[in-house]
LOSE-604778 format. One line per field, with one value per residue: z, y, x of N, C-alpha, C in turn; residue number from 1; residue in one letter. Coordinates in steps of 0.001 Angstrom, whole numbers, plus 524288, in hexadecimal, padded with zeros to 5 digits. Layout:
npz	[Z	...]
npy	[Y	...]
npx	[X	...]
capz	[Z	...]
capy	[Y	...]
capx	[X	...]
cpz	[Z	...]
cpy	[Y	...]
cpx	[X	...]
resi	[NUM	...]
resn	[A	...]
! end
This chain:
npz	[97FD1	984D4	99268	99933	99C9D	99DF0	9A284	9A26C	9A8BB	9A87C	9AFC7	9AFC3	9B27C	9AC7F	9A5CD	9A181	99C9B	99585	9948A	98F21	990B9	98ACD	98DFD	98A03	98971	982F4	97E47	97D0D	97F0D	97FE3	985BA	98A25	995AE	99C6D	9A86C	9AF0F	9B7F4	9B3D5	9A799	9A96D	9ACA1	9A55F	99D35	9A149	9A109	996E0	99526	9930E	99AB5	9A43F	9ABDD	9AE2D	9B5D2	9B466	9B9A5	9B7F2	9C193	9C726	9CFC2	9CD85	9C8F0	9CFC9	9D36F	9CC05	9CA11	9D04E	9CCCB	9C249	9C8D8	9CF40	9C86F	9C26B	9C9B9	9CCB5	9C253	9BE30	9BBD1	9C0F7	9C652	9C675	9CA15	9C410	9C805	9C4FB	9C419	9C00E	9BADF	9B291	9ADA3	9AB6D	9A1D1	99B10	98E55	9862B	98123	9882B	9919B	98D57	98CC2	99799	99AFA	99606	999F9	9A477	9A34A	9A016	9A8D7	9B029	9AA00]
npy	[7D8AD	7E2D7	7EC9A	7EC27	7DFAC	7D678	7CB27	7BDDE	7B167	7A635	79C13	78F25	78156	77D7D	78404	7924A	79AFE	7A6AF	7B438	7C0BB	7CE32	7D95B	7E7B9	7ED34	7E716	7DE80	7D0BD	7CB72	7C346	7B55D	7A97A	79C2A	79769	78F2C	788C7	78D3A	792A6	796C9	797D3	79E5F	7A8C9	7A981	7AC64	7B62E	7BAC0	7BDDB	7C5BE	7D370	7DFA9	7E3B6	7DBD7	7D566	7CCF0	7C2C0	7B839	7ACE0	7A714	79AD6	7933D	78825	789FF	78E3F	78AEE	78A5F	795B8	79984	79952	7A00D	7A966	7AB1A	7AB28	7B40F	7BC2E	7C1DB	7C5F5	7CC54	7D81B	7D835	7D099	7C7FB	7BFAD	7B909	7B383	7A811	7A0AA	79741	78ED0	785A5	78645	77EFB	77A62	78082	787E5	78A20	794D0	798B5	799D2	79FF0	7A991	7AADC	7AE75	7B784	7BD90	7BD77	7C2F0	7CC75	7CEFB	7D58C	7DDE0]
npx	[6F61D	6F170	6ED55	6E0E2	6DD51	6D462	6D0BD	6CACA	6C746	6C20E	6C14F	6C55B	6C70F	6CF63	6D194	6D29D	6CB03	6CD21	6CA6C	6CEA6	6CC6B	6CD25	6CF4A	6C6DF	6BFC9	6BF38	6BFF2	6CCD3	6D335	6D1C6	6D299	6D65C	6DB72	6E48C	6E16D	6EA37	6F413	6FD54	6FA4E	6F239	6F84D	6FF10	6F83E	6F476	6FD85	6FF5B	6F90A	6F7D0	6F67F	6EE78	6E71C	6DAA6	6D3B0	6C9A6	6C563	6BC86	6B5B5	6AF61	6A912	6AB7E	6B61D	6BB6E	6C58A	6CBE0	6CC14	6D291	6DDEC	6DDEC	6DD1E	6E4DF	6ECED	6E9EC	6EA64	6F31B	6F6AE	6EFEC	6E8A4	6DE17	6D5C4	6C984	6C02E	6B465	6A9B2	6A2DF	6980C	69996	692E0	68EDC	6986B	69F51	69BA8	69E0C	6A25C	6AD69	6ABE2	6A571	6AD28	6B396	6ACEB	6AACF	6B52A	6B678	6AF8E	6B21B	6BA7D	6B74C	6B24C	6B930	6BBCD]
capz	[981A7	9896A	993EA	99CD0	99A99	9A107	9A25E	9A531	9A95E	9A874	9B20B	9AF01	9B3E8	9A9A5	9A101	9A2E3	9983F	996C7	9906A	9908E	98DD1	98BE7	991AC	98627	98A04	97DD9	97F84	97B0D	97DFE	98285	98607	98DD3	9986C	99FB7	9AE54	9B2DE	9B944	9AF2C	9A502	9A9ED	9AE0A	99FE1	99966	9A353	9A03C	991CD	99419	99580	99DF7	9A95D	9AB22	9B31D	9B38F	9B74C	9B955	9B9AD	9C538	9C731	9D441	9CAEA	9C722	9D210	9D5D7	9C715	9C7D7	9D377	9C834	9C099	9CD57	9D258	9C426	9C025	9CDE2	9CC53	9BC59	9BBA2	9BE7D	9C33D	9C61B	9C8D1	9C96E	9C3AD	9CA50	9C114	9C574	9BD49	9B8CD	9AC44	9AC44	9A81C	99C1A	99699	9894E	9853C	9809F	98E60	994BC	98B73	98E7D	99E12	99CDD	99420	99EAA	9A931	9A1CE	9A01C	9AEB8	9B150	9A598]
capy	[7DA39	7E740	7EE20	7E89A	7D9A8	7D334	7C518	7BB17	7AD54	7A21E	79869	789DF	77E2B	77B8E	788A0	79885	79E02	7ACC9	7B92F	7C5A9	7D188	7DFAC	7ECE2	7EFFC	7E2BF	7DABE	7CC1F	7CB93	7BE8E	7B0AA	7A4D5	79870	7963D	78A04	78CAC	78CB9	7989E	79886	79AA6	7A35B	7ABBA	7A9FC	7AECF	7BBCF	7BDBA	7BF04	7CA6B	7D885	7E3E9	7E31D	7D673	7D4EA	7C76C	7C15C	7B32A	7ABB7	7A261	7985A	78FD3	784B3	78B71	791A1	78A0B	78C02	79B0E	79BC6	799C0	7A598	7AE03	7AB85	7AC81	7B918	7BF78	7C532	7C7E5	7CF81	7DBF9	7D77A	7CBC4	7C703	7BB4E	7B8B0	7AF26	7A72E	79C83	79166	78BE6	7858C	78792	7784B	779E1	78607	78721	78DA7	7992B	79A16	79ADC	7A5AB	7AE03	7AC37	7B006	7BC02	7BEEB	7BE7B	7C81B	7D1DB	7D0B6	7D95D	7E16B]
capx	[6F0CC	6F1BA	6E7FC	6DEF5	6DB67	6CE99	6D100	6C535	6C9EA	6BFB9	6C61D	6C392	6CADE	6D4F0	6D375	6D02D	6C8CC	6CE7F	6CA6A	6D17B	6C87E	6CF6C	6CBCD	6C216	6BADD	6C098	6C39F	6D079	6D50E	6CED4	6D61E	6D5AD	6E05E	6E459	6DFBB	6EF5D	6F610	7011B	6F719	6EFF3	6FBDE	70070	6F431	6F4DF	701C1	6FFD0	6F5C4	6FA89	6F2CE	6EA92	6E411	6D773	6D408	6C555	6C3E9	6B724	6B65D	6ABEE	6A9DC	6AD19	6BA42	6BF18	6CAAD	6CF71	6CC68	6D733	6E2BC	6DF71	6DD20	6E9D4	6F060	6E9C0	6E9CA	6F7C2	6F916	6EBC0	6E6BF	6D96B	6D379	6C43D	6BC2D	6AFF7	6A725	69F9A	694A1	69B4D	68E50	68F43	69D7C	6A207	6992D	6A040	6A54F	6B29D	6AB9C	6A219	6B0B7	6B61D	6AA13	6ABDA	6B9D7	6B60E	6ABD5	6B563	6BDD4	6B425	6AFE8	6BD0C	6BBC4]
cpz	[986F1	98D52	996F6	99ABD	99E8E	99F91	9A46F	9A3E4	9AA1D	9AAA2	9B153	9B119	9B150	9A6EB	9A428	99D31	999D1	9941C	99293	98CAA	98F3B	98E99	98EF0	98685	9855B	9803D	97C63	97AEF	981F6	980B5	989E9	9905B	99B4E	9A54B	9B0EE	9B2E0	9B4D6	9AAA8	9A51F	9A962	9A843	99D21	99BD9	9A1C8	99B72	9908F	995D8	99758	9A145	9A863	9AEEB	9B0D0	9B779	9B5BD	9BA2C	9BDB3	9C758	9CCC9	9D190	9C969	9CBAA	9D5FD	9D013	9C687	9CCB6	9D032	9C661	9C33A	9CE54	9CD11	9C2E5	9C48C	9CD5E	9C6C4	9B93A	9BE2E	9C158	9C230	9C8DE	9C758	9C8E9	9C65A	9C610	9C459	9C494	9BC20	9B3AF	9AAC9	9A9F1	9A3D8	99942	9935B	98970	98558	98610	9928D	9943F	98D58	993D4	99E68	99A3D	997E9	9A3AA	9A832	9A256	9A493	9B004	9AF4E	9A695]
cpy	[7DE19	7E92F	7EA45	7E414	7D755	7CD6B	7C197	7B599	7A9AA	79CC2	793BA	785FD	77E0B	780AB	78D5C	79A63	7A436	7AEBB	7BCE9	7C97A	7D5B8	7E308	7ED86	7E99F	7DDC0	7D656	7CBFF	7C61E	7BAA1	7ACA2	7A0B1	7972D	790F3	78C99	78ABA	79271	79A74	799B6	79EAD	7A8E7	7AD64	7AD69	7B45F	7BDC6	7C02E	7C418	7CF64	7DC50	7E26C	7DF00	7D611	7D023	7C60A	7BAFF	7B103	7A5FC	7A105	7953E	78A43	7848D	78E5E	79039	78B5A	79223	79E81	79C75	79F1A	7AA0E	7AF6D	7AD50	7B37D	7BD2F	7C459	7C6D1	7CAD1	7D490	7DD0D	7D234	7CAC9	7C24B	7BBB4	7B3E0	7AC6B	7A17E	79693	78D34	78AAE	7851E	781FA	777BC	77E6F	7857A	78B48	794B6	79C31	79D18	79F49	7AA38	7AEA2	7AF04	7B655	7BFED	7C0E8	7C2D9	7CC35	7D2EF	7D595	7DD8B	7E645]
cpx	[6F2A6	6ECDB	6E55B	6DB7F	6D7C2	6CE48	6CCBA	6C831	6C575	6C16D	6C345	6C892	6D061	6D572	6D12D	6CE70	6C9D3	6CCE0	6CC2A	6CDFA	6CCEA	6CD5A	6C69D	6BF0C	6BAF5	6C202	6C734	6D4B1	6D1DE	6D385	6D593	6DB61	6DF1B	6E325	6E52D	6F111	6F998	6FE2E	6F562	6F32D	6FE3B	6FDD9	6F373	6F9BB	70262	6FB75	6F70E	6F5B4	6F118	6E72D	6E08A	6D510	6CEA6	6C543	6BEF7	6B7C6	6B088	6ACE0	6AD4E	6B3BA	6BD69	6C55C	6CD22	6CF86	6D085	6DCC4	6E182	6DF65	6E216	6ED9E	6EFA5	6EA2E	6EEB5	6F89D	6F4A6	6EAF3	6E10F	6D7C2	6CE93	6C2F6	6B6AB	6ACA2	6A37F	69CE5	6961A	697CB	68E48	694DA	6A0A5	69FC6	69A9C	6A34B	6A8C9	6AFC0	6A839	6A758	6B397	6B2AD	6AB03	6B114	6B995	6B3BB	6AE09	6B925	6BC87	6B0EE	6B3E7	6BB11	6B612]
resi	[1	2	3	4	5	6	7	8	9	10	11	12	13	14	15	16	17	18	19	20	21	22	23	24	25	26	27	28	29	30	31	32	33	34	35	36	37	38	39	40	41	42	43	44	45	46	47	48	49	50	51	52	53	54	55	56	57	58	59	60	61	62	63	64	65	66	67	68	69	70	71	72	73	74	75	76	77	78	79	80	81	82	83	84	85	86	87	88	89	90	91	92	93	94	95	96	97	98	99	100	101	102	103	104	105	106	107	108	109]
resn	[X	X	X	X	X	X	X	X	X	X	X	X	X	X	X	X	X	X	X	X	X	X	X	X	X	X	X	X	X	X	X	X	X	X	X	X	X	X	X	X	X	X	X	X	X	X	X	X	X	X	X	X	X	X	X	X	X	X	X	X	X	X	X	X	X	X	X	X	X	X	X	X	X	X	X	X	X	X	X	X	X	X	X	X	X	X	X	X	X	X	X	X	X	X	X	X	X	X	X	X	X	X	X	X	X	X	X	X	X]
! end
């Protein structure tokens, strides 16, 4: 994968839902990662090109959001945070978290 990549991270306590969007706005990859620094860094290392990361933060996950922020800061071309109210978050299904990560990715795009 080359060129610009826009990566959305929907951060949860144990997992991160990830979506990668190319420069044309096409979703080229979706994944679920462990909320661990080594896993995040390994994922980013597998991507080529300029990486622009947006991650979603809520009041309930602000502590978990610190880890991706620290990991991504030195390994990306851009980093942004989208704040979400977090209402109904605990009742979300997998499809919803996938949509949230895609939405976060397209925030930068």
